[in-house]
Every structure is written in C-alpha cells, then in structure tokens.
RONUTOR-236294 format. One record per residue (C-alpha): residue number from 1; residue in three letters; x, y, z. Coordinates in pm, whole numbers, plus 50000, padded with zeros to 5 digits. Example, Ala and Ser with C-alpha at 12.3 -4.5 7.8 and 13.67 -1.06 7.14 Angstrom:
BEGIN
+-----+------+-------+-------+-------+
: pos : code :    px :    py :    pz :
+-----+------+-------+-------+-------+
:   1 :  ALA : 51230 : 49550 : 50780 :
:   2 :  SER : 51367 : 49894 : 50714 :
+-----+------+-------+-------+-------+
REM end
This chain:
BEGIN
+-----+------+-------+-------+-------+
: pos : code :    px :    py :    pz :
+-----+------+-------+-------+-------+
:   1 :  MET : 49996 : 50009 : 50009 :
:   2 :  SER : 50124 : 50362 : 49936 :
:   3 :  LYS : 50208 : 50595 : 50197 :
:   4 :  PHE : 49919 : 50820 : 50044 :
:   5 :  LEU : 49671 : 50569 : 50098 :
:   6 :  GLU : 49837 : 50493 : 50448 :
:   7 :  MET : 49772 : 50820 : 50539 :
:   8 :  LEU : 49397 : 50836 : 50437 :
:   9 :  GLU : 49327 : 50495 : 50625 :
:  10 :  LYS : 49490 : 50641 : 50949 :
:  11 :  HIS : 49312 : 51007 : 50897 :
:  12 :  PRO : 48936 : 51050 : 50747 :
:  13 :  VAL : 49074 : 51396 : 50620 :
:  14 :  LEU : 49406 : 51519 : 50523 :
:  15 :  LEU : 49502 : 51881 : 50422 :
:  16 :  ALA : 49703 : 51929 : 50112 :
:  17 :  ASP : 49907 : 52259 : 50113 :
:  18 :  GLY : 49810 : 52587 : 49948 :
:  19 :  ALA : 49907 : 52825 : 49653 :
:  20 :  THR : 50258 : 52734 : 49471 :
:  21 :  GLY : 50302 : 53047 : 49158 :
:  22 :  THR : 50114 : 53307 : 49354 :
:  23 :  ASN : 50307 : 53292 : 49689 :
:  24 :  LEU : 50611 : 53243 : 49461 :
:  25 :  PHE : 50499 : 53585 : 49278 :
:  26 :  ASP : 50543 : 53736 : 49658 :
:  27 :  LYS : 50896 : 53605 : 49666 :
:  28 :  GLY : 50983 : 53796 : 49371 :
:  29 :  LEU : 50891 : 53565 : 49051 :
:  30 :  GLU : 50841 : 53766 : 48761 :
:  31 :  SER : 50575 : 53699 : 48499 :
:  32 :  GLY : 50672 : 53503 : 48212 :
:  33 :  MET : 50917 : 53339 : 48450 :
:  34 :  ALA : 50924 : 52962 : 48465 :
:  35 :  PRO : 50814 : 52871 : 48865 :
:  36 :  GLU : 51008 : 52537 : 48786 :
:  37 :  ILE : 51401 : 52676 : 48748 :
:  38 :  TRP : 51362 : 52840 : 49091 :
:  39 :  ASN : 51427 : 52452 : 49222 :
:  40 :  LEU : 51800 : 52497 : 49041 :
:  41 :  GLU : 51851 : 52826 : 49079 :
:  42 :  LEU : 51654 : 52976 : 49394 :
:  43 :  ALA : 51588 : 52641 : 49606 :
:  44 :  ASP : 51581 : 52824 : 49924 :
:  45 :  ASN : 51287 : 53002 : 49868 :
:  46 :  ILE : 51089 : 52667 : 49764 :
:  47 :  ARG : 51220 : 52545 : 50069 :
:  48 :  GLU : 51079 : 52827 : 50245 :
:  49 :  LEU : 50725 : 52776 : 50112 :
:  50 :  HIS : 50664 : 52431 : 50157 :
:  51 :  GLN : 50788 : 52498 : 50527 :
:  52 :  SER : 50547 : 52763 : 50547 :
:  53 :  PHE : 50277 : 52495 : 50485 :
:  54 :  VAL : 50409 : 52230 : 50713 :
:  55 :  ASP : 50412 : 52487 : 50988 :
:  56 :  ALA : 50016 : 52544 : 50874 :
:  57 :  GLY : 49938 : 52210 : 50910 :
:  58 :  SER : 49992 : 52033 : 50583 :
:  59 :  ASP : 49971 : 51669 : 50554 :
:  60 :  ILE : 50064 : 51694 : 50175 :
:  61 :  LEU : 50335 : 51891 : 50018 :
:  62 :  VAL : 50281 : 51906 : 49633 :
:  63 :  THR : 50577 : 51961 : 49451 :
:  64 :  ASN : 50711 : 52314 : 49229 :
:  65 :  SER : 50674 : 52096 : 48881 :
:  66 :  PHE : 50328 : 52195 : 48750 :
:  67 :  GLY : 50454 : 52299 : 48394 :
:  68 :  GLY : 50761 : 52047 : 48438 :
:  69 :  SER : 50665 : 51888 : 48120 :
:  70 :  ALA : 50888 : 51908 : 47801 :
:  71 :  ARG : 50595 : 52110 : 47626 :
:  72 :  ARG : 50574 : 52374 : 47917 :
:  73 :  LEU : 50964 : 52366 : 47954 :
:  74 :  HIS : 51015 : 52432 : 47610 :
:  75 :  LEU : 50900 : 52777 : 47619 :
:  76 :  HIS : 51150 : 52877 : 47812 :
:  77 :  ASN : 51441 : 52656 : 47661 :
:  78 :  LEU : 51483 : 52438 : 47934 :
:  79 :  HIS : 51313 : 52108 : 47746 :
:  80 :  THR : 51681 : 51987 : 47782 :
:  81 :  ARG : 51671 : 51980 : 48158 :
:  82 :  VAL : 51301 : 51816 : 48274 :
:  83 :  HIS : 51429 : 51488 : 48472 :
:  84 :  GLU : 51684 : 51737 : 48665 :
:  85 :  ILE : 51398 : 52007 : 48701 :
:  86 :  ASN : 51123 : 51759 : 48860 :
:  87 :  ALA : 51399 : 51547 : 49072 :
:  88 :  ARG : 51521 : 51797 : 49216 :
:  89 :  ALA : 51150 : 51988 : 49286 :
:  90 :  ALA : 51025 : 51611 : 49471 :
:  91 :  GLU : 51385 : 51635 : 49708 :
:  92 :  ILE : 51332 : 51959 : 49804 :
:  93 :  ALA : 51014 : 51851 : 49918 :
:  94 :  ALA : 51091 : 51521 : 50062 :
:  95 :  GLU : 51377 : 51740 : 50243 :
:  96 :  ILE : 51135 : 51963 : 50421 :
:  97 :  VAL : 50923 : 51613 : 50528 :
:  98 :  ALA : 51216 : 51447 : 50695 :
:  99 :  LYS : 51279 : 51752 : 50899 :
: 100 :  SER : 50917 : 51810 : 50972 :
: 101 :  GLY : 50960 : 51456 : 51183 :
: 102 :  ARG : 50561 : 51410 : 51087 :
: 103 :  SER : 50471 : 51131 : 50850 :
: 104 :  MET : 50360 : 51335 : 50514 :
: 105 :  VAL : 50278 : 51289 : 50125 :
: 106 :  VAL : 50530 : 51447 : 49903 :
: 107 :  ALA : 50285 : 51489 : 49562 :
: 108 :  GLY : 50475 : 51515 : 49209 :
: 109 :  SER : 50289 : 51828 : 49051 :
: 110 :  VAL : 50176 : 51709 : 48669 :
: 111 :  GLY : 50034 : 51991 : 48499 :
: 112 :  PRO : 49868 : 52002 : 48156 :
: 113 :  THR : 50094 : 52043 : 47875 :
: 114 :  GLY : 49955 : 52340 : 47741 :
: 115 :  ASP : 49877 : 52181 : 47387 :
: 116 :  LEU : 49575 : 51987 : 47217 :
: 117 :  PHE : 49553 : 51686 : 47169 :
: 118 :  ALA : 49538 : 51538 : 46806 :
: 119 :  PRO : 49251 : 51574 : 46639 :
: 120 :  LEU : 49197 : 51915 : 46778 :
: 121 :  GLY : 49588 : 51994 : 46779 :
: 122 :  GLU : 49893 : 51858 : 46699 :
: 123 :  LEU : 50010 : 51639 : 46992 :
: 124 :  THR : 49953 : 51259 : 46954 :
: 125 :  TYR : 49846 : 51056 : 47253 :
: 126 :  ALA : 50205 : 50872 : 47235 :
: 127 :  GLN : 50374 : 51163 : 47243 :
: 128 :  GLY : 50177 : 51293 : 47569 :
: 129 :  VAL : 50265 : 50966 : 47740 :
: 130 :  GLU : 50598 : 51014 : 47659 :
: 131 :  VAL : 50615 : 51384 : 47787 :
: 132 :  PHE : 50424 : 51241 : 48118 :
: 133 :  ILE : 50685 : 50981 : 48135 :
: 134 :  GLU : 50997 : 51180 : 48111 :
: 135 :  GLN : 50837 : 51394 : 48373 :
: 136 :  ILE : 50678 : 51131 : 48623 :
: 137 :  ALA : 51020 : 50934 : 48626 :
: 138 :  GLY : 51222 : 51272 : 48729 :
: 139 :  LEU : 50954 : 51305 : 49008 :
: 140 :  GLU : 50967 : 50986 : 49132 :
: 141 :  ALA : 51327 : 50969 : 49085 :
: 142 :  GLY : 51383 : 51287 : 49341 :
: 143 :  GLY : 51109 : 51109 : 49609 :
: 144 :  ALA : 50786 : 51167 : 49559 :
: 145 :  ASP : 50506 : 50971 : 49711 :
: 146 :  VAL : 50229 : 51023 : 49408 :
: 147 :  ALA : 50173 : 51163 : 49057 :
: 148 :  TRP : 49943 : 51445 : 49138 :
: 149 :  ILE : 49811 : 51485 : 48812 :
: 150 :  GLU : 49570 : 51849 : 48830 :
: 151 :  THR : 49407 : 52133 : 48661 :
: 152 :  MET : 49290 : 51879 : 48378 :
: 153 :  SER : 49036 : 51939 : 48147 :
: 154 :  ALA : 49079 : 51671 : 47847 :
: 155 :  PRO : 48995 : 51351 : 47846 :
: 156 :  GLU : 49280 : 51201 : 47641 :
: 157 :  GLU : 49524 : 51420 : 47834 :
: 158 :  ILE : 49403 : 51266 : 48168 :
: 159 :  ASP : 49433 : 50897 : 48026 :
: 160 :  ALA : 49787 : 51000 : 47881 :
: 161 :  ALA : 49916 : 51089 : 48211 :
: 162 :  ILE : 49745 : 50827 : 48405 :
: 163 :  GLU : 49941 : 50568 : 48125 :
: 164 :  ALA : 50257 : 50752 : 48255 :
: 165 :  ALA : 50224 : 50706 : 48578 :
: 166 :  ASN : 50142 : 50345 : 48592 :
: 167 :  GLU : 50440 : 50309 : 48360 :
: 168 :  VAL : 50680 : 50487 : 48590 :
: 169 :  GLY : 50519 : 50267 : 48873 :
: 170 :  LEU : 50410 : 50588 : 49115 :
: 171 :  PRO : 50029 : 50581 : 49232 :
: 172 :  TYR : 49809 : 50899 : 49076 :
: 173 :  THR : 49579 : 51107 : 49154 :
: 174 :  VAL : 49357 : 51338 : 48934 :
: 175 :  THR : 49194 : 51638 : 48944 :
: 176 :  VAL : 48985 : 51885 : 48689 :
: 177 :  SER : 48926 : 52221 : 48679 :
: 178 :  PHE : 48546 : 52244 : 48625 :
: 179 :  ASP : 48551 : 52621 : 48532 :
: 180 :  THR : 48353 : 52654 : 48214 :
: 181 :  ALA : 47957 : 52666 : 48309 :
: 182 :  GLY : 48016 : 52322 : 48534 :
: 183 :  ARG : 48202 : 52178 : 48280 :
: 184 :  SER : 48634 : 52159 : 48207 :
: 185 :  MET : 48737 : 52370 : 47923 :
: 186 :  MET : 48712 : 52074 : 47694 :
: 187 :  GLY : 48380 : 51980 : 47781 :
: 188 :  LEU : 48443 : 51726 : 48064 :
: 189 :  ALA : 48127 : 51700 : 48334 :
: 190 :  PRO : 48212 : 51628 : 48721 :
: 191 :  GLY : 47980 : 51292 : 48725 :
: 192 :  ALA : 48136 : 51181 : 48382 :
: 193 :  PHE : 48476 : 51231 : 48495 :
: 194 :  ALA : 48423 : 51005 : 48825 :
: 195 :  THR : 48256 : 50754 : 48618 :
: 196 :  SER : 48545 : 50712 : 48411 :
: 197 :  MET : 48788 : 50710 : 48691 :
: 198 :  THR : 48595 : 50448 : 48871 :
: 199 :  CYS : 48697 : 50231 : 48581 :
: 200 :  LYS : 49062 : 50257 : 48584 :
: 201 :  SER : 49320 : 49979 : 48695 :
: 202 :  PRO : 49512 : 50059 : 48888 :
: 203 :  ALA : 49270 : 50276 : 49028 :
: 204 :  PRO : 49349 : 50643 : 49158 :
: 205 :  ALA : 49446 : 50713 : 49467 :
: 206 :  ALA : 49226 : 50992 : 49524 :
: 207 :  ILE : 49006 : 51208 : 49211 :
: 208 :  GLY : 48840 : 51549 : 49257 :
: 209 :  SER : 48881 : 51915 : 49126 :
: 210 :  ASN : 49104 : 52220 : 49189 :
: 211 :  CYS : 49170 : 52566 : 49075 :
: 212 :  GLY : 48866 : 52665 : 48924 :
: 213 :  VAL : 48639 : 53021 : 48950 :
: 214 :  GLY : 48617 : 53000 : 49298 :
: 215 :  ALA : 48515 : 52781 : 49632 :
: 216 :  SER : 48187 : 52757 : 49557 :
: 217 :  ASP : 48203 : 52642 : 49216 :
: 218 :  LEU : 48441 : 52375 : 49276 :
: 219 :  LEU : 48241 : 52242 : 49581 :
: 220 :  PHE : 47902 : 52230 : 49371 :
: 221 :  ALA : 48099 : 52028 : 49119 :
: 222 :  LEU : 48210 : 51797 : 49354 :
: 223 :  LEU : 47850 : 51741 : 49469 :
: 224 :  ASP : 47867 : 51525 : 49127 :
: 225 :  VAL : 48211 : 51365 : 49181 :
: 226 :  VAL : 48144 : 51233 : 49545 :
: 227 :  LYS : 47815 : 51109 : 49373 :
: 228 :  ASN : 48018 : 50929 : 49123 :
: 229 :  ALA : 48331 : 50781 : 49211 :
: 230 :  GLY : 48220 : 50513 : 49426 :
: 231 :  ASP : 48517 : 50467 : 49694 :
: 232 :  LEU : 48769 : 50667 : 49537 :
: 233 :  PRO : 48871 : 50954 : 49800 :
: 234 :  VAL : 48810 : 51267 : 49696 :
: 235 :  ILE : 49006 : 51608 : 49672 :
: 236 :  ALA : 48920 : 51951 : 49674 :
: 237 :  LYS : 49186 : 52251 : 49611 :
: 238 :  ALA : 48994 : 52543 : 49544 :
: 239 :  ASN : 49126 : 52884 : 49473 :
: 240 :  ALA : 49090 : 53157 : 49723 :
: 241 :  GLY : 48760 : 53317 : 49578 :
: 242 :  VAL : 48783 : 53511 : 49252 :
: 243 :  PRO : 49098 : 53622 : 49080 :
: 244 :  GLN : 49064 : 54033 : 48989 :
: 245 :  VAL : 49307 : 54190 : 48825 :
: 246 :  ARG : 49440 : 54528 : 48982 :
: 247 :  GLY : 49729 : 54691 : 48764 :
: 248 :  ASP : 49996 : 54460 : 48728 :
: 249 :  ALA : 49896 : 54206 : 49032 :
: 250 :  VAL : 49650 : 53947 : 49063 :
: 251 :  HIS : 49409 : 53944 : 49405 :
: 252 :  TYR : 49240 : 53674 : 49519 :
: 253 :  SER : 48895 : 53792 : 49729 :
: 254 :  GLY : 48894 : 53476 : 49943 :
: 255 :  THR : 48980 : 53532 : 50282 :
: 256 :  PRO : 49131 : 53309 : 50544 :
: 257 :  ASP : 48760 : 53334 : 50685 :
: 258 :  LEU : 48602 : 53220 : 50430 :
: 259 :  MET : 48860 : 52938 : 50315 :
: 260 :  GLU : 48802 : 52784 : 50649 :
: 261 :  ASP : 48403 : 52802 : 50563 :
: 262 :  TYR : 48498 : 52667 : 50240 :
: 263 :  ALA : 48715 : 52388 : 50438 :
: 264 :  ARG : 48420 : 52275 : 50679 :
: 265 :  LEU : 48178 : 52262 : 50364 :
: 266 :  ALA : 48430 : 52027 : 50157 :
: 267 :  ILE : 48448 : 51793 : 50456 :
: 268 :  ASP : 48006 : 51782 : 50428 :
: 269 :  VAL : 48007 : 51718 : 50058 :
: 270 :  GLY : 48256 : 51449 : 50116 :
: 271 :  ALA : 48586 : 51511 : 50028 :
: 272 :  ARG : 48876 : 51378 : 50219 :
: 273 :  ILE : 49160 : 51556 : 50094 :
: 274 :  ILE : 49123 : 51949 : 50117 :
: 275 :  GLY : 49372 : 52249 : 50035 :
: 276 :  GLY : 49377 : 52517 : 49843 :
: 277 :  CYS : 49512 : 52626 : 49498 :
: 278 :  CYS : 49565 : 52969 : 49317 :
: 279 :  GLY : 49578 : 53267 : 49632 :
: 280 :  ASN : 49568 : 53038 : 49902 :
: 281 :  THR : 49898 : 53142 : 50153 :
: 282 :  PRO : 49974 : 52961 : 50475 :
: 283 :  GLU : 49702 : 53153 : 50672 :
: 284 :  HIS : 49463 : 53043 : 50461 :
: 285 :  VAL : 49578 : 52661 : 50519 :
: 286 :  ALA : 49624 : 52727 : 50877 :
: 287 :  ARG : 49219 : 52801 : 50878 :
: 288 :  MET : 49187 : 52495 : 50690 :
: 289 :  ARG : 49350 : 52273 : 50938 :
: 290 :  LYS : 49129 : 52467 : 51209 :
: 291 :  ALA : 48847 : 52375 : 51011 :
: 292 :  ILE : 48936 : 51986 : 50973 :
: 293 :  ASP : 49073 : 51946 : 51316 :
: 294 :  ASN : 48710 : 52098 : 51508 :
: 295 :  HIS : 48427 : 51976 : 51233 :
: 296 :  LYS : 48233 : 51683 : 51196 :
: 297 :  LYS : 48093 : 51598 : 50895 :
: 298 :  GLY : 47705 : 51687 : 50810 :
: 299 :  ALA : 47463 : 51701 : 50523 :
: 300 :  SER : 47576 : 51750 : 50209 :
: 301 :  PRO : 47491 : 52118 : 50107 :
: 302 :  SER : 47275 : 52259 : 49854 :
: 303 :  ARG : 47364 : 52497 : 49589 :
: 304 :  ALA : 47174 : 52748 : 49834 :
: 305 :  GLU : 47391 : 52665 : 50083 :
: 306 :  LEU : 47705 : 52678 : 49942 :
: 307 :  GLU : 47606 : 53014 : 49753 :
: 308 :  GLU : 47520 : 53196 : 50105 :
: 309 :  ALA : 47848 : 53070 : 50259 :
: 310 :  LEU : 48056 : 53127 : 49975 :
: 311 :  GLY : 47898 : 53375 : 49723 :
: 312 :  ALA : 47732 : 53299 : 49445 :
: 313 :  LEU : 47884 : 53074 : 49163 :
: 314 :  VAL : 48085 : 53220 : 48903 :
: 315 :  ALA : 48029 : 52985 : 48619 :
: 316 :  PRO : 47734 : 52817 : 48713 :
: 317 :  PRO : 47567 : 52507 : 48484 :
: 318 :  ALA : 47394 : 52607 : 48186 :
: 319 :  THR : 47006 : 52632 : 48216 :
: 320 :  GLY : 46866 : 52279 : 48186 :
: 321 :  GLU : 47210 : 52120 : 48376 :
: 322 :  LYS : 47046 : 51881 : 48636 :
: 323 :  GLU : 47155 : 52041 : 48971 :
: 324 :  GLN : 47312 : 51786 : 49251 :
: 325 :  SER : 47041 : 51700 : 49497 :
: 326 :  GLY : 47204 : 51871 : 49872 :
: 327 :  ARG : 47047 : 51911 : 50224 :
: 328 :  ARG : 46790 : 52089 : 50310 :
: 329 :  ARG : 46892 : 52250 : 50627 :
: 330 :  ARG : 47263 : 52356 : 50663 :
: 331 :  ARG : 47449 : 52167 : 51003 :
: 332 :  THR : 47724 : 52396 : 51182 :
: 333 :  SER : 48019 : 52280 : 51372 :
+-----+------+-------+-------+-------+
REM end
C-alpha cells in the first residue's frame, strides 16, 4: 500500500497545501518566468514555501513542478532539463518532509502540457504519454510518493498522464478544473469524469477538482464527483475566491475566514483531501487545518447553502443542466 493510502486509512481527512505560483510571485517571481527553474537556482525560496505549509499543518506537500513537462519547459528553453528540474522539485519537498518529523506525503505536481491533443491539435496521444513519463520519472527519482495530476480538462490528456504514471510505477491522483459552465474547458462534466475514473486499473489513489473560478463553483461541481466516485477518495483544492486584476497584480478575494468555511463545507460535501490552489497563503491553509480538526461531517449542502456561505457561482451550469441534490438545512460545527 502506498504512503498516501496509508495516511488516508489513518485519518478521515488530510490537509493538502496552498498555492505555489501565486505565493512565489510574492517572493519575487516575475510574470513570464518558469517557477520550476527556482528548484535549481533559488531552492531556498521553495524550501521556505514548503516549510510555511508544514507550519500551517499540511499533510501533503505538492512539488514545484506544475509546468515541468518538456512541452511547457520548451517555452523557456529548459526542455533538455526535465528530469533534473522535476527530480530536484521532489527532493526539495522530501527534504522538508524529513525535517518535519511527521508522516507526510510528497505529491509530484503534473500539470497539463498546454497543447491540444489530436485531432484538435498536433500532439498525439503517444507523444503525450512520453512527455508525461519523462516528467513523472524525474519526480519519482526525487522521492515523490504520488503523481499529483492536476488542473486537467481533456479526457485524452488525463488518460495519457495516467498511463505515464502507471508506466513509471507511481500511484496517481487526478483533479480537473471545472471552470466553464460547470464543466471543464474541454466539456468534461464532473459526474462523467468521476465515473470514468472508477473504471481505471490500477485505480487512482484519489480524484477531484482544483483551481477553477471560486470555492463555491468547485464544491458545487464536487457534489457530482462524490456521487459518482464510488469508493475513491475525493480531493477539493479550490482557489481563494475569484481572481481580480488590479494594475499589474492579481488579487484573490477569498479571505482566510472564507476558506475556513470552504473547508468545513468540503468535508460536508464528502472530500477527504482538502487544500487550496491559486491565492491560498499559509494563513488560509492554517484556517483549513482548524476546520478539519474541529468540524464533524454534516449533511451534503445544497447550491443555495454553498452560495450563502461562499458567494454566488461564477460560472454556473448552463440552463437545463441537472442540479446536484443537497440538504435542506445546514448543520454547523
């Protein structure tokens, strides 16, 4: 059994970490730079970020390797250093985990290639598998416990990443961004995604959603994921509210108070791994820790209850889409 599944057996809910990229901007990362190069050139900044999430109570550290595939690194002329960059990303996270003295998971972040798969684009399925194998092999060599496949939108790309993880021999998780009228950018619906994941062999260690357009949208989509996930553990890793551009900076509206409410509601929805994506600082994550430690799971919330607590859906399902069923009355902790 993998370390990730062992921890899920011991704990009803695990706390993941918060944002990587948006927190690195606060450390001096400039727009257009590849965050992954900091694994080699400014590793102390990555260590500090990981340590801040350990201090906030995270059980899972996600590596600084979201754009670590050759297709993404090619944009920065770093495509010949894929293995080195990803291995170092995992090594840095593993160093911090070892120092913590706690049982924690190193999750090797694997984001989309940024390319469309054939027939919509030029990237073939076989090429996609090879791209992901190269990245995941680096993460595995550096000490990643699980391939954390995230922010996906296309079924073909999900399948390619899964095949690569299986080829390398790492357990894997998959999260999708449902940011377009309740579906992914490529039209994948939450329930259909979850159903497809129950058929995979070997099965994913967990599935769910990350990023998107806000906490309420993510949890609303997650209702259908939970309903169709069978026995698979479910991940919720929402952005800290809705991004707003202010001059040259992107500001996220979600306060630590709001993300504490989000964590409680995520438990009620049925998530077993909860964390934050873009805009979530260590302070946000610490409040999620508080929610996880103090909240007992209640009945699943309705759309109205999610919106009352977290704000209106930003990109609700198109008219006629079936709304997920929820509870009539909210239970508070």
